[in-house]
N, C-alpha and C positions, 0 to 999 in steps of 0.2 A: 487326516490332520493336514499334515505338510502341505498337501495341494490346496487348502481352505487359506494357509499362511501366505501360499506365493499369490494367490487370491488379493487375498486384503492386502499386501502390499502392493501389488501390481492399479488396484485399486485405490488404494490411499494415497499412496506419492503423489501421481497428478493429481489431484484432488488440491493434496496437500500445495501445489508450488502454485498452483490458479489460485488460491486462497493469496498463497505472499503474494503471488504476480498484483491481485488487487487490491491487496493494502499496501505492497510498495506504492500502485499509481496515489491513492488514496492521501499517502502522508504525506507524497508531493505535488498535489492538487492545493492540500491544506497547506503548504511550506509556502508556494508561489502564491495565496492567495492572503497570506500573513506574512508574504514581503512585499506586496500591493499595500496593504491596508496601513504598514509600517509607514513606508515608501511616502506614501500620500499622508499621515499624520505630521509626518516631518517636513512635508511640504507647506502645507495648513501653519505649522510651525516655523517656520522661517520668512513667511509672507509678510 
């Protein structure tokens, strides 16, 4: 039983960190896209 717990932890945590990294990457991509869009919109409005 104890060994199973260790196994689950060993498998679960790396997976979790990978998922977290992927989420962080997509969030920052979204943020960049949004930033570009908003600055583009501002340019259009000011011209």
